[in-house]
C-alpha positions in Angstrom: 10.9 -7.2 -1.7 12.6 -10.1 -3.5 16.4 -11.1 -3.3 17.8 -13.2 -6.2 21.6 -15.0 -6.1 23.6 -15.1 -9.5 26.5 -16.5 -10.2 29.2 -14.5 -8.6 27.2 -15.9 -4.8 26.1 -12.4 -4.8 22.5 -11.1 -4.3 20.7 -8.8 -5.9 17.8 -6.6 -5.0 15.0 -8.0 -7.0 11.2 -5.4 -7.5 8.9 -5.2 -9.9 7.6 -1.0 -11.0 5.0 -0.1 -9.2 3.1 2.1 -12.7 0.8 5.4 -12.5 -3.1 4.0 -12.2 -5.0 7.3 -12.6 -8.6 7.2 -11.5 -11.2 10.1 -12.4 -11.5 10.0 -8.7 -7.9 10.4 -7.6 -6.5 12.9 -10.4 -9.8 15.6 -9.5 -8.8 15.4 -5.7 -5.4 16.1 -6.5 -6.2 18.8 -7.9 -7.5 20.4 -5.9 -6.5 19.9 -2.3 -3.1 20.4 -3.9 -4.1 23.6 -4.8 -6.1 23.7 -1.4 -2.6 22.7 0.9 -0.7 25.0 -1.1 -2.7 28.5 -0.7 -3.8 27.3 2.7 0.1 27.3 4.2 1.8 30.1 2.0 0.9 33.2 2.4 1.4 33.5 -1.0 2.4 31.8 -4.2 4.7 34.0 -6.4 5.6 32.7 -10.1 8.4 33.9 -12.1 9.0 32.8 -15.8 6.2 32.1 -18.4 7.5 29.1 -20.8 6.2 29.0 -24.0 3.6 25.6 -24.1 4.5 23.5 -26.6 2.6 20.6 -28.2 5.4 18.0 -26.7 5.3 16.3 -23.1 6.9 18.0 -20.7 9.3 16.7 -18.1 9.3 18.7 -15.4 12.5 19.0 -13.0 12.8 19.8 -9.2 14.6 20.8 -6.6 13.9 17.9 -4.5 13.9 20.1 -0.6 10.7 19.2 0.8 7.3 17.4 1.6 5.5 19.5 -0.5 7.2 18.6 -3.5 4.7 16.4 -5.2 2.2 19.0 -4.3 4.2 21.6 -5.6 4.7 19.7 -9.1 0.8 19.4 -9.1 -0.2 22.7 -9.4 3.0 24.0 -11.6 0.5 21.9 -14.4 -2.8 22.3 -13.3 -1.3 25.8 -13.6 0.6 26.0 -16.4 0.4 23.2 -18.9 -2.8 21.0 -18.3 -0.9 17.4 -19.1 -1.5 14.5 -17.2 0.5 14.2 -14.7 3.5 11.5 -13.4 5.9 11.7 -10.8 9.6 9.0 -10.2 8.9 8.2 -6.2 11.7 5.6 -4.4 9.8 2.5 -4.7 10.0 2.7 -0.6 8.1 5.9 -0.3 5.5 5.1 -2.9 5.1 1.9 -0.9 4.2 3.5 2.3 1.5 5.5 -0.2 0.1 3.7 -2.6 -2.7 5.8 -3.1 -0.7 8.5 -5.0 -0.2 6.0 -8.1 -4.0 6.8 -8.5 -2.8 10.8 -9.0 -0.1 9.9 -10.8 3.3 7.7 -9.1 5.2 5.2 -10.1 8.6 4.1 -9.2 11.8 3.6 -9.3 14.3 1.3 -7.3 18.1 2.4 -7.4 20.3 -0.3 -8.4 17.9 -3.4 -9.2 17.1 -4.7 -12.2 13.8 -2.6 -11.9 15.9 0.3 -12.8 15.7 -0.9 -16.5 11.5 -1.0 -16.4 11.3 3.2 -14.7 13.9 3.7 -17.4 11.5 2.2 -20.3 7.9 3.6 -18.7 9.3 7.4 -18.9 10.2 6.6 -22.2 7.1 5.7 -23.0 5.5 8.8 -20.8 7.7 10.9 -23.0 5.8 10.0 -26.2 2.9 11.2 -25.6 2.2 14.9 -25.9 -0.2 14.6 -23.4 1.3 13.6 -20.4 3.6 15.7 -17.8 6.4 13.6 -16.1 8.3 15.0 -13.0 11.8 13.4 -11.4 14.1 14.7 -9.0 17.8 14.0 -10.5 18.9 15.2 -6.8 17.4 11.7 -5.7 17.2 12.8 -2.4 15.9 15.6 -0.6 18.2 18.6 0.6 18.5 21.9 2.4 17.1 24.8 0.3 20.9 25.9 1.5 23.0 23.2 -0.3 24.7 24.8 -3.2 25.5 23.4 -6.3 22.6 21.4 -6.8 24.0 18.1 -8.1 21.7 15.5 -9.9 22.8 11.4 -10.4 23.4 11.2 -14.4 22.9 7.8 -14.6 19.0 7.6 -15.1 19.0 10.9 -16.6 21.8 10.0 -19.7 19.8 6.8 -20.8 16.5 8.8 -21.1 18.0 11.6 -22.8 20.0 9.5 -25.3 17.0 8.4 -26.8 15.5 10.6 -29.7 12.1 11.3 -28.4 10.1 14.8 -28.8 9.5 16.6 -25.8 10.3 19.6 -24.0 11.9 20.0 -20.5 10.8 22.3 -18.4 13.1 23.6 -14.5 11.3 24.8 -11.7 13.1 26.1 -8.6 11.1 26.6 -5.4 12.1 29.2 -3.4 10.5 30.1 1.0 11.5 32.8 2.6 9.0 34.2 5.8 9.9 37.7 6.0 6.8 39.7 7.7 3.7 36.3 8.2 3.5 33.4 10.1 3.1 31.9 6.8 6.4 31.7 4.7 6.1 32.5 0.7 6.4 30.8 -1.9 8.6 31.8 -4.6 8.6 29.9 -8.0 10.7 29.6 -10.9 10.1 28.2 -14.5 12.1 28.0 -17.1 12.3 25.9 -20.8 15.8 24.2 -21.6 16.2 24.7 -25.4 17.6 21.3 -26.9 21.8 22.3 -26.6 21.4 21.5 -22.6 20.3 18.3 -23.5 22.7 16.0 -21.9 23.1 15.2 -17.8 26.1 17.2 -17.5 24.5 20.9 -19.6 21.3 20.2 -17.3 22.7 19.9 -13.8 24.8 23.7 -14.8 22.1 25.6 -16.2 20.0 24.3 -13.4 22.3 25.6 -11.2 22.5 29.1 -13.0 18.5 29.0 -13.1 19.2 28.3 -9.3 21.3 30.8 -8.8 20.1 33.5 -10.6 16.2 33.4 -7.9 18.5 33.5 -5.2 19.9 36.4 -6.4 16.6 38.1 -6.8 15.2 36.9 -3.5 18.2 39.3 -1.5 17.4 42.4 -3.7 
């Protein structure tokens, strides 16, 4: 990471974002590896909801709770959408796992000029109906028990104000053990109508959806 001094005397972070560089092998490998890892480590994968698949790019928004998140998003894409998979990661995390860029990961660094580049790159991806982009607006890991979910809205605000034709799909991942040594993974999916295409509307709707799935789990 470089530092650059501006006229006010303070230093700002100067960084160039890492773009996805899909390769045939890594795309194939992570498709099968993600499915294997999930099925091997969870006793069951239960999917609730079957979002209508339209002829649009997909913005997949999920709860950010674990190391499993990328595998889960990849599994959802391969099961339902079969689009070219992308997932936004914090730059410092992606730099430690650069091979993930070959499977669709790209970077964002908060409070840096490269955020503008990450935003432009995300917009460009969503203009292609063959793409799926996964983001986690919480910004960092939170416990499954953390409620309500709070989005960092700045990036979403800039992304949603553009006239781009894409669909938004929520996913919520919940984990329960019950009587088995391996946990059960429940994945709730829901497509969001265009009336919720504001950061505040998306956050509210995500919390409503999240809460409804937890209530179902209690029954």
